[in-house]
Phi, psi and omega in degrees: 000126180266179190298313176311313179293316184297316192290343178272350174294155174284161187305314179300317180293331175283327172295317171299322183290320181293324183292319187272329198231336182281153177250118180291125179268319187186158168256151173223130166260095182306148184266001183228167177067207181292163175284110182212168173245145174233121177260142177249126186236150168250129178217128183046257181240026185214168179240157183229132170256123179244123184246126184235121170293113192282323177303318183259346186057039180239149176277123186255334181213143167231105186243141174257151169199164183242339190251143177288342173309324181301330178285345183301346173291354177237062184313318187292341180243344185308302183303328181301317191260349179313308181293327171296318189281317175304320179294318176292320176298325182274359177276000000 
């Protein structure tokens, strides 16, 4: 499954795919905005960002991306996980 096919899935199908087939790379607790946890997954040839609002315990976003530049919005955490992600992508 490629990124376009994944993005065309319904929300429940996306979550099942992440749960069953994606590899969790790391968790991020952003230092800004609402209290949330962000999980980063590797799947096929792209990455997935799953954002969970901790106050409401709801998944608020499921985003896909190919470039590590996307994670620069988490500067306090980006350098720590860059090598981990590059290793997963090169396997």
